[in-house]
C-alpha positions in Angstrom: 6.2 -12.1 -6.7 6.3 -8.5 -7.8 3.9 -5.8 -6.7 2.6 -5.4 -10.2 1.4 -9.1 -10.0 -1.5 -8.1 -7.7 -3.1 -5.4 -9.8 -2.9 -3.0 -12.7 -2.2 0.3 -10.8 1.1 2.1 -10.7 1.6 0.5 -7.3 -0.8 -1.8 -5.4 -1.3 -2.5 -1.7 -2.9 -5.7 -0.4 -2.1 -5.0 3.3 -1.0 -8.6 3.7 2.3 -8.6 1.9 2.5 -5.2 0.2 2.2 -2.0 2.3 2.6 1.7 1.6 6.1 2.9 2.4 6.8 6.6 1.6 5.6 9.1 -1.0 6.5 12.5 -2.1 4.8 15.0 -4.5 6.5 18.0 -6.0 4.8 21.4 -6.6 3.4 22.1 -10.1 5.7 23.5 -12.7 5.7 24.4 -16.4 8.4 24.4 -19.0 8.7 24.7 -22.8 7.8 21.1 -23.3 4.9 20.9 -20.8 3.3 24.3 -20.9 0.0 23.2 -19.2 2.0 22.0 -16.2 3.3 18.9 -14.5 4.4 17.6 -11.2 6.6 14.6 -10.1 5.5 11.9 -7.6 7.6 9.3 -5.9 5.4 6.3 -4.9 6.6 3.3 -3.0 5.4 0.0 -1.7 7.1 -2.2 0.8 7.2 -6.0 0.4 7.1 -7.5 3.9 8.2 -10.9 2.8 11.4 -10.1 0.9 12.3 -6.8 2.7 12.4 -4.7 -0.5 10.8 -1.5 -1.6 9.5 -0.8 -5.1 9.9 2.9 -5.9 8.1 4.5 -8.9 8.8 7.9 -10.3 5.8 9.4 -12.0 5.3 12.6 -14.0 1.6 13.8 -13.7 0.0 16.3 -16.0 -2.9 18.7 -15.3 -5.2 16.7 -17.5 -4.8 13.6 -15.2 -2.4 11.7 -17.5 0.5 10.0 -15.8 3.8 8.9 -17.2 6.0 6.3 -15.4 9.6 7.5 -15.7 11.5 5.0 -13.6 10.8 1.9 -11.5 13.3 0.3 -9.1 13.2 -2.6 -6.5 15.7 -2.0 -3.8 16.4 -2.9 -0.2 14.5 -1.1 2.5 17.8 0.4 3.7 18.4 2.0 0.2 15.0 3.5 -0.2 15.7 6.9 1.2 18.9 7.3 -0.8 17.1 6.2 -4.0 14.2 8.6 -3.3 16.6 11.5 -2.8 18.2 10.7 -6.2 14.8 10.9 -7.8 14.0 14.1 -6.0 17.2 15.9 -6.9 17.1 14.6 -10.5 13.8 16.1 -11.6 15.5 18.0 -14.5 18.4 15.7 -15.3 18.7 12.4 -17.0 17.2 10.0 -14.5 18.5 6.9 -16.2 22.1 8.2 -16.1 21.8 9.3 -12.5 20.2 6.1 -11.3 22.8 3.9 -13.0 25.7 6.1 -11.7 24.5 6.3 -8.1 23.6 2.6 -7.8 26.9 1.6 -9.4 28.8 3.8 -6.9 26.9 2.4 -3.9 27.6 -1.2 -4.9 31.2 -0.5 -5.8 30.9 -1.8 -9.3 
């Protein structure tokens, strides 16, 4: 069962199997593409049955719109490393960084 099977939100908690894990929110920023402003959020939910964490990287806009940028299911032990990759990659290619770091960690 995936966390998305229990609801339609970006992440969902049922406090039986799925619990909040950790979260992070950046400060507001602007650039040429997003002149009105945006911030990044890392949301996570812990699955108590399979011992994994689902991390979601979201870009939020001032008008309340949210854009899901990346979603990953990883072991609880990898959660902090994966979150730090998201955190440091806010202006880089997230797909390339995620694939590169996960491949390095698994020795592929």
